[in-house]
N, C-alpha and C positions, 0 to 999 in steps of 0.2 A: 885656127882662129875661132871658127864657129863653136867648137867644143869648149874652148876657153871662155867664150862669152856665156855659153849655157851654164858652165860651172860657176861663173861669177854671179849669175842671176840666182842660181840655186843657193849659193852661199848667202846672198843678200836676203833671200826669203827666209832662210833658216835663222840668220842673225836677227832679222826684224821680228820673227816669231818669238825668239827668246827674250826680246826687249820687253814684252808684256808681262813677263814673270821674273821673279816671284811677285805675287799680288796678295796683299793682306786685307781681309774683309772684317769689319766690326759687326758682330752678330750678337747683340745684347751684351752680356757680360763676358763675352769671349772674343778673342781675335783669332781668325783662322787664316793661315798662310798657305797659298797654293803655289807650288813650284811649276805646275803646268795645268792645262785644262783637264778636268776629269774626263775619263773615257768610258767608264762603266757606271751608269747612273741608275739608281732605283728611287722611285717616289712611292708614297703611300697612296691610298685609294681616293682621297678627296679630290674632286674634279679641279678645284682651284689650284692645287699643287701641281698636278700633271699638266694643266693648261699653261702654266708658266713655261714649261719646257716646249710645248707646242707653239706658243706665241713667239718664242725666240728661234723656232725652226731647229731645235736641237734633238730631234727624234733619233738621229743616228747614234746619239750618246746613251739613249735610254734602253737598258737591257731588260727591264721588267718593272712591274708595279704591283702593289698589293691592292686588291680590289674587292668590291662588294657586288658579285654577280647578280644578286637579287635586286639591286638598285638599277639594273639595266644600264650600268655605266653612263651615268648622267653627265657626260661631258657635253660641251656645246656641239650642236649638230655638225658644224663645220669640221670637227675633229674626230667624228666617229670612225671614219675610214682609217685614219692614222692610228687611232687607239687599237683597232682590230689587229694591227700588225705587231703590237707590243705584247709579250707574254705576261700572264698573270703569275706572279711568284707565289702568292698565297692569298686565299680569301680573307676578308676582314683586315684589321690592322696587323701589320707584320710584327713578328716577334724576332728575337735575336738570332736564333738558330737558322731559320730559313733565310734571313737577311745575309748572314755570314756565308751560308752555302751558295748563295748566288754570286759571291765574290765581287761586290761592287767596290768602286773607289770613292763614291760620293752618294750620300743619302740626302735627298731633298724632302723636307717635311715641315713639322712644326711641333711645338710642345702641345701634347694631347691630340696631335694629329698623327702620331706615330713615333715621335721622340718623347721618351719618358722624362718626367720631371725628376731630377736627381734626388735620391732619398737615402739617408744613412742606413746601411745594413742590407739594402736591396741588391740582389745580384741578378744577372741575366736580363738586365733592363737595357733598353736602347737609349743610352745617355751619350752625350758628346764624349765624355771621358772614356766610356766603354768602347765606343767606336774608334777613338784615337788609339786605344790599345791594339786594335786589329788593323790599323793603318787605313781607316775609312774616315774621310772628311764628311762633315754634315753641315747643313744650313737650315735654320729654323725661320719660317716666315715671320716677318716683323710683328704682325698682329698678335701672334701667339706668345710673344715675349712677356705679355702682361701676366702670364702664369708663373713666371719666375722672378719678375722684377717690376719696379715702377717704370712707366714709360709715358710719353706724351699721349694725349687722347687720340683714339683711333681716327684715321682719315685715309683718303686715297693715297696720301703720301707714303703710307705703309707699303702699299703695293708698288708704287713707283720706286721706292727704296729697294724692294726685292728684285724688281726687274733690272734696276741699275746694277745691283750687286751681282746678279747672275750674269749680266753682260760683262762685268769685269772678270768674274771667275772663269768664264768660257771664252774670253777674248772676242766678244761679239758686241762691243759697246755701241757701234753705229746702229746695229739692229735694235738693241734695247732702247736707245734714245728715240728711235723712230716709233716704237710701240708706245712709249710714254707720250710722245707728241700727239699721236693719234687719239689716245685716251683723253688727253687734256682738251683736245679740240672738240670732242664729243661732249665733254662736261661743259665746256663753254657754250655750246649750242643749247644745251638744256637750260643753263643759267640765263641765257638771253631770252628764251621763251617764257621763263618764269619771272622775269624782271618786274612785271606789273603786280605780282603777288606780294602782298604785305608780309614781311617777316616778323611783325610785331606780335601776331597771334597765330603761330603755326598750327597745323593740324596735329592733334594729340593722337598718337598711334600706339596700339598694343600689338606687338608681333608675337604670334602664337606658333611656335615651331612644333609641328606634329611628327610623332614617331610611329606610334601604334595605338591600339585601342586602350592601352594601359598607361599612356603618357601623362600620369598625374603624380604630383602637381605639375601644372603647365611649365614648359621650358620657354625661355625668352632671352633675347640679347640684352645685356646691360650696356653701359656707356662705353665699354671698350671692345665691342664687337662691331664689325663693319656695317651691319644694317643701320646702326645709329648714325654713322657718318653719312650714309646714303640718304637717310631721311632728312638730315639737315640740309643737304644739297637740294633736296626736293621740297624745301620749305615746309617740312614737317618735323615732328619731335617725338622721340621714343619716350613713352611714359615711364620707362624704367631706366632712363638715361642717367639717373643719379647713382646707380649702382656701379662702382668702379671695378668692373669685372667684365668678362666677355659673355659667355652663355651661362645662364643661371636658372634656378628653379624659383618660381613664385607661387602665389595662391590665387584662386579665383576671387576670393574675398578682397585681396589687394587690387586685383584688376577692376573690380566693381568700384572700389574706393577711388581709383584714379580716373574712372569714367572716360575712357578714350572716345574720340570722335570717330576713329576708324579702328577696325580689327583687321590685321593683315595676317592671313594664314600662310605660314611658310611650310610648304609641302616638303617632307623629307622621306627618302626611301620610297616605299610603295603606298604611302598613305594617300587617301583620296580627299582632296581639299573641298570638293563640293559636298561630300558626305559630312565632313567635319563642320562645314558652314551650316548645314541644316541642324546639326546637333546644337550648335551655339544659338541659332535662331529660336530653337524650341526649348532651351534650358530655362526653367522658371527663375533660376538664381540670377540670370544675366539679363532679364527683361528690362531692367532700369537703366542699362548702359546706353549712352547716346548712340553709339555705333550700331547697336542692335535695334533700337527704336527707329533709326533712320535707314536701316538696311545697308550700312556702309561696311561691308565685309568683303575684302578682296583676297585673291589667292595669287601666290607667286612661288616658284620653285626656290628652295633654299640655295641652290647652286648659283642663282642669279645675284645673290647678295653676299656671297663669300668674298674674302679678301683675295682677289686675283684679277686677271685680265677681264673676266666677264662682268665684274662689278659695275662697269660703266653701262653695260646693257641693262643691268638691274636698275640702275638709276633712271635710265630712259623709261623703263616699264613703270616704275613707281610714279614718276612725274606724269605720265599719261593716265595712270589710274586716278590720281588725285585731281588732276586738272585737265580732263580730256578736251575741254573747249579750246585749249591753247596748242593742241597738236593736230 
């Protein structure tokens, strides 16, 4: 009888597991159907991508990632030990051959984050169709879809959508909803602290993403990049919010013309924000900008403003920078 009961329990578990699949996920202009949870996952190097896996405790599914060792693996400190256990498949953005050699069944990334934008006549690119031909499913984070189609303006809902979709793909929906609820609670806490700040005239902010000594013309987020959404939540406004794109190139002349109240240096890679701040403060072309005249130049790591679980921490940092008296 005992063996019979155990067999029934095992059968019930197996049947219950099967009930979650197949599951179909809408990912931009594609519908992706999963017959079962992926078992061999590769992500690209951007911290916000791999942190989606860590936030959902799916480390055991992760067989490798493409990384930038020179960036010192800028995942959140809480994930450093976990990242150290994951093999690096290749430095930099992964290409098709090493991806196929790793034999994954799922690639988590984004357009221009490792998934190539489909283009006629291009071969050996990591596109959804090419991966399908090799039996590999892929998912592109929602914020990146602007690179292939029109989409609603960027917001934290993009990240909530990714977390919710991954919860369905891996059958960990309870976990995904708990992560989303925690993020929303932290956002609500920031909004409560900023309630007294008038939204009629938000701080005008220019975000300067630094890469290296030759990052000219300057790179900045447009209206479809996550920093714009975080600024709105922090009662501020991206001066290049009118550009319906994610990360774009601008000119210092245009920055001067928009006269931001604040310059936010977004440190990327190994660039030194303090050094870049001094260059801005001493640049004769920029002396007329309100942010320079008033010394309102702040520094943040780019990873804190990427579209991923850490974006809420980025929001908290921005709010404290702009309105320290409320925190």
